[in-house]
Each structure stands twice: as structure tokens, then as C-alpha cells.
N, C-alpha and C positions, 0 to 999 in steps of 0.2 A: 504494500500500500504506500502510495506517495504521501509524503508529509511536508509540511511547511511550518516554520516557527512563527511566532507572533512578530518578531523583529523583521523576518523576511517578508511577511505579508505587509507590514507597515511600509517597508521600502517599496514594494510593488505598487501599493496604493498611492504613495507619494509620486511615483513615476507615471501614474495614470495607466498602468498596465491593463491590457484588455483581458479581464478575467471576470468571472461570475461568482458572486458571493452567495452561498446558500446556508441559511440559518435553519437548523433542524430542531431548535428549541421550541417551547410552547409560546403562545402569543403573549402571555403575561411577562415571560422572560425577555422576549423581544422588545416589548414596550418599555421595560425597565432599562435596557441597555442595547442600543442598536448601532451597529457599525455600517449600516447601509445595505445589508444583504436582503435577499428575497426570503421571506418566511414560508417554509413548508415544514410543519412539525413532523418529527420522525414517524409518528403514527400514521401520517397521511402520505409519506414519501413514495410508497409503491404505487398508489393510485394517481399520483401527480407527477410521475417520472417524465411524462412528455413535456413538462414545463422546464426541464433542465437541459441546457444546451449540451450538445456533443461536439461542437466545433471550436471550443475554447476551453482553457483551464477553468475548473470549477472548484473553488475552495469551500469545503463543507465544514461547518463548525457548530458547536454547541457550548455548554458551560465548561465542561472539563475535557472534552474530546472523545468521550466514550460513545455517546449516541451517534456522533458523526461517523465514527469508525464502523459501527453497526450498519448505519444507513449506506455507507459506501460499499461495504461487503455485499449487502443485499442488492443494491443497484448494479454492481459489477456482475454478480452471479446471474441475475434475472434478465437484465437489459444490455449487458455487454459494454457498459461504460468503461472507458480507458483514460478519461481526462479528469478524474476526481482526485482531489488533494485534501487530506485531513489537516486541520489546524491543530498542531500538537498542543496539548494542555488546554485547548479551548479558550473561551473569552475570560476565564478565570486568570489566565496568564496575562491577558491584555490589560487588565485592570491593576496589575501589580506595579 
């Protein structure tokens, strides 16, 4: 599984890199702290996979990086995604 650190992601965002941010947390978590990603809660990810681009890097994140890893594994297995990148440590690391 591809990984990216919080510092690496912050660099890419500062450079205006062409990537898609996918937040798999719940709506209340997203409302509390949002870095600009598209919200698709992990429980809905399989039914909304068509909303995730396959033609650019997709950074998937949650609070600690666990739900995002599970979501990536499921999407790769079922839909053949090869462009998903997990945010190591999740947004918990972002806020430190």
C-alpha cells in the first residue's frame, strides 16, 4: 500500500499538486476539522466508489489512518484501484 506522510502531503498541497483528497471519516469529524477533501464515510465507500477518480493520485485519510487503510484495501480488491495513497497517522498527525 502506498503511503504519504503529513509533511509530504502539506508540501504537495503547497505546490498545488493535482491530487484528490478523500476523507473517509464521519460527517461530524469532517465538520470539526476539514483539510478540503471530499467526504465519503468509510461505511459508504463501496457504494460510492464511482465518485473516486482513477486518473490521478488519491490521498485517502481518516483520524488515525486505520479506516483509510481498510477503505483502500477494499477498493483495490473490488474495483482495481492502483492510485490510492494512505495518509500515515491520519489527521491526528496533522494537528500535532
